[in-house]
C-alpha positions in Angstrom: 13.8 3.9 16.1 12.2 0.4 15.4 10.9 0.7 18.7 8.7 4.0 17.2 7.9 2.0 14.0 6.6 -1.0 15.6 4.6 1.0 18.4 3.1 3.8 16.0 1.9 1.6 12.8 1.5 -1.6 15.0 3.7 -3.6 12.6 3.0 -7.0 14.5 -0.5 -6.5 15.2 -0.8 -6.6 11.1 1.9 -9.3 10.2 4.4 -7.3 8.5 8.0 -5.8 9.0 9.4 -2.6 8.6 11.6 -3.8 5.3 8.2 -5.3 4.1 6.9 -2.3 4.6 9.6 0.0 2.8 9.6 -2.4 0.1 5.9 -1.9 -0.7 6.3 1.6 -0.1 8.9 1.9 -3.0 6.8 -0.5 -5.3 3.6 1.8 -5.0 6.1 4.6 -5.7 7.6 3.1 -9.0 4.0 2.4 -10.3 2.2 5.6 -9.6 5.4 8.3 -9.7 4.1 8.7 -13.8 1.3 10.6 -12.0 4.0 14.0 -11.3 5.1 14.1 -15.2 1.1 13.4 -16.6 -0.7 15.7 -13.8 1.4 18.7 -14.7 1.3 18.6 -18.5 -2.5 18.4 -18.1 -2.2 21.2 -15.5 -0.4 23.4 -18.1 -3.1 23.3 -20.5 -5.2 25.1 -17.5 -2.3 27.9 -18.0 0.0 26.6 -14.9 3.6 26.6 -15.6 4.6 23.0 -16.2 7.3 23.1 -13.6 5.0 24.9 -10.7 2.0 22.0 -11.4 4.9 19.2 -10.8 5.9 21.2 -7.5 2.1 21.3 -6.5 1.8 17.3 -7.7 4.7 16.3 -5.7 3.4 18.2 -2.6 -0.1 17.1 -2.8 0.7 13.6 -3.1 3.5 13.7 -0.2 1.1 15.5 2.3 -2.0 13.1 1.4 -0.1 10.2 1.6 1.7 11.1 5.0 -1.8 12.3 6.2 -3.4 8.8 5.8 -0.5 6.8 6.5 0.1 8.3 9.8 -3.4 9.3 10.9 -5.3 6.0 9.5 -2.5 3.7 9.5 -3.4 3.0 5.8 -1.3 1.6 3.2 -3.4 3.9 0.6 -1.7 6.4 -1.8 -3.1 9.9 -2.6 -2.3 11.5 -5.6 -4.1 13.8 -8.0 -6.9 11.8 -9.5 -6.9 11.0 -13.6 -10.4 12.2 -14.6 -10.3 14.7 -11.8 -7.6 16.8 -13.2 -9.4 16.6 -16.6 -12.8 17.9 -14.8 -10.1 21.0 -13.7 -8.6 22.0 -17.1 -11.1 20.7 -20.2 -14.1 21.5 -18.0 -14.0 24.3 -15.5 -11.3 26.1 -17.1 -11.3 25.9 -21.1 -15.4 25.2 -21.3 -16.9 26.8 -18.8 -14.3 29.9 -18.2 -13.0 29.7 -15.0 -9.4 30.9 -14.4 -6.7 28.2 -13.2 -7.1 30.7 -9.8 -10.7 30.5 -9.6 -10.9 26.7 -10.1 -8.4 26.5 -7.4 -11.2 28.2 -5.2 -13.4 25.6 -6.3 -10.7 23.0 -5.2 -10.7 24.1 -2.0 -14.8 24.6 -1.4 -15.5 21.2 -2.4 -12.5 20.5 -0.3 -14.4 22.0 2.9 -17.8 20.4 1.9 -16.2 16.9 1.5 -14.3 17.5 4.7 -17.9 18.2 6.4 -19.5 15.4 4.9 -16.4 12.7 5.8 -16.6 14.2 9.6 -20.2 13.8 9.7 -22.9 10.8 9.8 -23.9 12.2 6.4 -20.9 10.1 4.3 -23.0 6.9 5.5 -26.0 8.3 3.9 -24.5 9.1 0.5 -22.5 5.8 0.1 -26.3 4.0 0.4 -27.7 6.6 -1.6 -26.3 6.9 -4.8 -26.7 3.6 -6.9 -23.9 1.6 -7.6 -24.8 1.7 -11.5 -24.6 5.3 -11.4 -20.9 5.2 -9.4 -19.4 3.0 -11.9 -20.8 4.8 -15.0 -19.0 7.7 -13.6 -15.7 6.1 -13.4 -16.0 4.4 -17.2 -17.4 7.7 -18.7 -14.3 9.6 -17.2 -12.5 6.9 -18.6 -13.7 7.3 -22.1 -13.2 10.9 -22.3 -9.7 10.3 -20.9 -9.1 8.3 -24.0 -10.5 10.6 -26.2 -8.2 13.5 -24.9 -4.9 10.7 -25.4 -6.4 10.2 -29.2 -6.7 14.4 -29.5 -3.2 15.1 -27.8 -1.2 12.1 -29.7 -2.9 13.4 -33.0 -4.8 9.9 -33.5 -7.7 11.7 -33.5 -8.5 15.3 -34.8 -11.2 17.5 -35.3 -13.5 17.7 -38.6 -16.1 20.0 -39.8 -18.0 17.7 -41.5 -18.2 14.4 -38.9 -16.9 16.7 -36.0 -13.9 13.8 -35.6 -11.3 12.0 -38.0 -8.7 9.6 -38.0 -5.6 11.9 -38.0 -2.6 11.6 -40.5 -0.9 8.2 -39.8 2.5 9.3 -41.3 2.8 12.1 -39.3 5.7 12.0 -36.8 3.8 12.5 -33.4 1.3 10.0 -34.3 3.7 7.4 -35.1 5.5 8.1 -32.2 2.0 7.9 -30.0 1.1 4.4 -31.5 4.9 3.2 -31.2 4.8 4.4 -27.3 1.4 2.5 -27.2 2.3 -0.3 -28.2 5.3 -0.6 -25.8 2.9 0.5 -22.8 0.9 -2.5 -23.6 3.5 -5.2 -23.9 4.9 -3.7 -20.5 1.7 -3.9 -19.3 0.7 -7.1 -20.3 3.5 -8.7 -19.2 3.2 -6.7 -15.6 6.3 -5.1 -15.6 6.7 -2.9 -12.4 6.6 0.7 -13.1 5.3 -0.1 -16.9 3.6 3.3 -16.7 6.7 5.1 -15.9 8.9 2.9 -18.3 6.3 4.0 -21.0 6.5 7.6 -20.3 10.3 7.4 -20.9 10.0 5.2 -23.6 7.7 7.8 -25.4 9.9 10.5 -24.4 13.3 8.8 -25.9 11.3 8.2 -29.1 10.1 11.8 -29.2 13.4 13.3 -28.7 14.9 11.0 -31.8 11.5 12.2 -33.6 12.6 15.6 -33.1 9.1 16.0 -30.9 10.8 16.9 -27.7 11.1 20.9 -26.9 14.7 21.6 -25.9 13.9 24.5 -24.8 11.9 23.7 -21.6 13.2 25.1 -17.9 16.5 23.7 -16.8 16.5 24.9 -13.3 13.6 24.4 -10.4 11.5 27.5 -11.0 10.3 27.9 -7.3 9.1 31.8 -8.2 6.9 30.4 -10.6 5.5 27.8 -7.8 5.0 30.8 -5.6 2.5 32.3 -7.7 0.7 29.0 -7.7 0.7 28.1 -3.7 -2.3 29.3 -2.4 -2.7 31.4 -5.5 -6.8 30.5 -5.9 -9.0 33.2 -6.6 -12.7 33.9 -5.5 -13.3 36.3 -7.8 -15.8 34.8 -9.5 -17.8 33.1 -6.5 -20.7 35.2 -7.5 -21.2 33.4 -10.7 -23.4 30.3 -11.4 -20.4 28.8 -13.1 -18.2 28.6 -9.8 -21.4 27.1 -8.3 -22.1 24.5 -10.6 -18.4 23.5 -10.8 -18.4 23.3 -7.0 -21.4 21.2 -6.8 -19.8 19.1 -9.7 -15.9 18.5 -7.9 -17.8 17.4 -4.8 -19.8 14.8 -6.0 -17.1 13.2 -8.0 -14.6 13.9 -5.4 -16.7 11.8 -2.8 -18.2 9.3 -4.5 -14.3 8.4 -6.6 -13.0 8.1 -3.2 -16.1 6.2 -1.5 -15.3 3.8 -4.1 -11.4 3.5 -3.8 -10.9 3.6 -0.4 -13.9 0.9 0.1 -12.2 -1.3 -2.7 -8.8 -1.0 -1.2 -9.9 -1.9 2.2 -11.6 -4.9 1.1 -8.0 -6.0 -0.6 -6.9 -5.8 3.3 -10.2 -6.8 5.0 -10.0 -3.8 7.3 -13.5 -2.0 6.1 -13.6 -0.7 10.1 -10.9 1.7 9.1 -13.0 3.4 6.5 -14.1 6.5 8.3 -10.9 7.7 9.4 -9.3 6.7 5.9 -12.4 8.3 4.4 -11.5 11.5 6.8 -7.6 11.8 5.8 -8.6 11.6 2.1 -10.9 14.8 2.8 -8.0 16.6 4.7 -5.8 15.7 1.5 -8.1 17.2 -0.6 -8.5 20.2 1.4 -5.0 20.7 1.2 -5.1 20.8 -2.8 -6.4 24.1 -3.0 -3.5 25.7 -1.0 -0.9 23.7 -3.1 -2.2 24.7 -6.3 -3.1 20.9 -8.0 -6.7 19.1 -9.1 -8.1 16.9 -6.2 -6.3 13.7 -4.8 -8.0 10.8 -4.7 -6.9 7.6 -3.2 -5.2 5.6 -6.2 -6.0 2.4 -7.9 -1.8 1.5 -7.9 -2.1 1.5 -4.1 -3.1 -2.4 -5.1 0.4 -2.6 -6.0 1.5 -1.7 -2.9 -0.8 -4.2 -1.0 0.0 -7.1 -3.2 4.0 -6.4 -2.0 2.7 -6.6 1.3 2.0 -3.1 2.4 -0.4 -3.5 5.4 0.2 -0.4 7.4 0.7 3.3 7.3 4.1 3.0 7.0 3.8 1.9 3.1 1.8 4.9 2.2 4.7 7.2 4.3 7.0 5.8 2.4 5.7 6.5 -1.0 4.7 10.1 -0.1 8.6 11.2 1.1 9.7 9.3 -1.8 7.6 12.0 -4.0 9.8 14.7 -2.5 12.9 12.7 -4.8 11.4 13.6 -7.7 11.5 17.2 -7.2 14.9 16.3 -8.6 13.8 15.7 -12.1 11.4 18.9 -12.5 13.2 21.2 -14.9 13.0 18.1 -17.1 9.4 16.9 -16.9 8.6 19.8 -19.4 10.4 18.5 -22.1 8.1 15.3 -22.4 5.8 15.5 -25.5 2.5 15.3 -26.1 2.9 11.7 -27.3 4.6 10.2 -24.6 1.7 11.7 -22.7 -1.2 10.4 -25.0 -0.5 6.9 -24.4 -0.8 6.9 -20.6 -4.2 8.6 -20.8 -5.6 6.1 -23.7 -4.3 3.1 -21.5 -5.8 4.5 -18.4 -8.9 5.1 -19.9 -9.4 1.7 -20.8 -8.6 0.3 -17.5 -11.1 2.1 -16.4 -13.5 0.9 -19.0 -13.7 -2.5 -16.9 -16.1 -1.2 -14.7 -18.8 -1.4 -17.2 -19.1 -4.8 -16.3 -20.7 -4.0 -12.6 -23.5 -2.0 -14.2 -27.0 -4.6 -14.5 -27.0 -3.6 -17.9 -29.9 -6.5 -17.9 -32.4 -4.1 -15.8 -32.8 -1.1 -18.1 -33.7 1.3 -14.9 -30.6 0.6 -13.9 -28.2 0.4 -17.4 -30.2 3.3 -19.5 -29.0 6.2 -16.9 -25.8 4.4 -16.8 -25.6 4.3 -20.5 -26.2 8.3 -20.5 -23.6 9.2 -18.2 -21.0 6.8 -20.1 -21.8 8.5 -23.4 -22.3 11.7 -22.7 -19.5 12.6 -20.4 -17.0 12.4 -23.2 -19.1 13.3 -26.5 -20.4 16.3 -24.4 -16.6 16.5 -23.2 -18.5 17.7 -19.8 -18.5 15.1 -16.7 -20.9 17.4 -14.6 -23.0 17.7 -17.6 -23.1 13.5 -18.3 -23.6 13.2 -14.5 -26.5 14.9 -14.6 -28.6 13.5 -17.3 -27.7 10.1 -15.6 -29.0 11.1 -11.9 -31.8 12.9 -14.0 -33.1 10.0 -15.9 -32.6 7.4 -13.1 -35.8 8.2 -10.8 -37.7 9.0 -14.1 -37.4 5.6 -14.8 -37.9 4.0 -11.8 -41.2 6.1 -11.3 -42.5 4.9 -15.0 -41.5 1.3 -14.0 -43.8 1.6 -10.9 -40.3 1.1 -8.5 -40.6 4.6 -7.3 -39.9 3.4 -3.8 -36.5 2.2 -5.1 -35.5 5.5 -5.0 -34.2 7.2 -1.6 -35.2 10.6 -0.7 -31.8 11.6 -0.5 -31.3 10.6 -4.5 -34.6 12.6 -5.5 -32.9 15.6 -3.7 -29.6 15.1 -5.6 -31.4 13.9 -8.6 -33.4 17.7 -8.5 -30.4 19.5 -7.9 -29.1 18.0 -11.0 -32.4 19.2 -12.9 -31.7 22.4 -11.9 -28.1 22.5 -13.0 -29.1 21.6 -16.4 -32.3 24.1 -16.5 -29.8 26.7 -15.7 -27.9 25.6 -18.6 -30.5 26.6 -20.5 -31.3 29.8 -19.2 -27.8 31.1 -19.6 
């Protein structure tokens, strides 16, 4: 067995050992396992039963991590992306009117398109086409949307007929638990405690129990029957409608560029840029499985950095993390008992971390900064990721042309911007 690991993962060539890779995989797992509870909670708002969402999240994370680990031999872990799950639930289902089954069909088609891009020269073209300012703005805008959703889930922000939004009742038990849990999470994160988000989730759940917020009537057995309906449960009933293809276009753009950025950043930590094409291909296949398994698309999670920091250098790290995800199925019956006040601080904290990307936007250049600003502002304020992205992509070439710098925009970007313009025009017509 030792010989197999040495040969398959090329441990000696990468200057690592089996023990170090296993410990790095465990480290990554502890930092990212919170996604099982958070993703299933967000999927439940789309109508997917929590227990079924747990199984789908676990299987997608396991399958994606195994794909990257075994095929691309990289320590990069795949899990359903925060922000993309928000797009799936709150935009495609709640705002655009797709059913969760139709939204899964969108995931499947987007996965096919991502796979086509990843296995063709088009991947390199797209990486060079879209300006870094717009890519970073998408991340920041999604982070602010996550924050807004977290604030609403925790009761800190409520709807108001006069001002649209207002501060919630700070004396309400749900709000108090949210605030207390957020403070715990911030302290754990600043102190760099391993598994800080998982511990924050656990602390919020305990506080919820003590405050009477936890639903004790949740499922006490693993509902494979519920998951049976979710597995392969996508529906193409709405494939002839405009919202379906708008969703496909938007989701494809988001998963492609988010994976581009995350994979590139993590490979730079490893100083292995030559592995980028194979990792991207594995990531696209991971996304493709999500439509079948019943969850929003996976991405190369940022928590991979924890495993790399712990010494992970090969795919054995990702394989270890992927297999450990299967263990969480034991806790599936109780995940539905986690209250919103425990999930909300996680969303707020992750949203704040995503805000860091704003420093990479050249705001001193108005032709770069203003389109990015539109994306950042409109994603949370319109509560629509595709609409926010559309305004930024349309504004970018317009400002470049107005400044006499039209040649700074590639022909490919003009085409993409034109497609987003068509998207906005169709929104007016329908």
